[in-house]
N, C-alpha and C positions, 0 to 999 in steps of 0.2 A: 634205823629204818624209817623213822618219821621224817628225817631230813631228806632222804631219797624220795619219799612219797611227795613231799612239798615240791621238790625239784621237778618231778615228773608231772605233777599237776600244773606247774608254771609252764613247762614245755608244751603240754597239750593246749593250754590257754593261748599261748603265743601262736601255735600252729593254727588254731581256730580263728584267731584274729587275722592272720595272714590270708587264710582262705576266704574269710568274709570280705576283706578289702578287695581281693581278686574278683569275687562274684559281683560285688557292687560295681567295680570298674567295667566288667564285661556287660552288665545290664545297662549301664549308661551308654556304652559304645553301641549296643544293639538299638537302644531307643533313639540315639542320634542318627544312626544309619536309616532308621524308619521314618525320620523326619519329625519325631516328637521332640519337644523342647524339654530339657531336663532342668529342674530347679523351680524356684518360686515364679509365679506368673508376674508379668510386668504390671505395675500399677499406674504407669504413665498413660494418660488418655492420648490416643493418636492425634486427635484434633488439637489438643493443647501443644503437643510436640510439633505439629505442622505450624501452628501459630508462633511458637518459639523460634522455629527455623526461619520463618518469614521475618520476624523481628531482628534476628541476627543478620540476615541478608540486608536489612534496612540500615544496619549500622549501630543498633542498640548494644549497650554493654550487657554483660551477664547479670549484673545487679538489677538493671532495668527490666531485663527479660524475666528474672525471677519474680519481681514485683508485679509485672503485668500478666504473665502466664500462669502464675501460681504453681510452678514446678520447683522442686528443691534444686539447689545449685549442683549438688552431686549428681542428681538425675540428669540435669542438662548436660553436664560434661560427659556423662556416660552415653547418652543417646544422640547428642548432636555431633556431627563429624567435626574434626578440628579445622580451623581456618587455614588456608594456604599461607605459607610463609611469605612475608612481604620483604622486598629488597630493602636493605638498610643503606646501600650505597647510593650516592647522588649521581644522576645523569649529567653529562656535560651540558652547559648552557647553550653553546653553539657548536655542535659537532661538525667536523669537516669530513671530507671524503676519506682522508687517511687516518682518521681517529684522533688526530692531534689538534689542540686548540692553538690559535694564533693570537 
């Protein structure tokens, strides 16, 4: 009988855990639908982030931006949009009208 009681208690504990997870997911979905942000607040100052974006547009490396703006490297990668991919193929030196070089 003791083994049956332990199995039943474990079953009820697992069911309660499942219901708790479902309630938390529902609460997060409702908060998101109402426009509230879920989770910890951002610690990155918007002015520093704008300065970091300006530095990136100016061509500075991430290491230089970290040193000048005072924002952690991981935060920069999280908040700054990725740069567009640059073409790695070379353009022809003297393109002709048919696309072939002479």
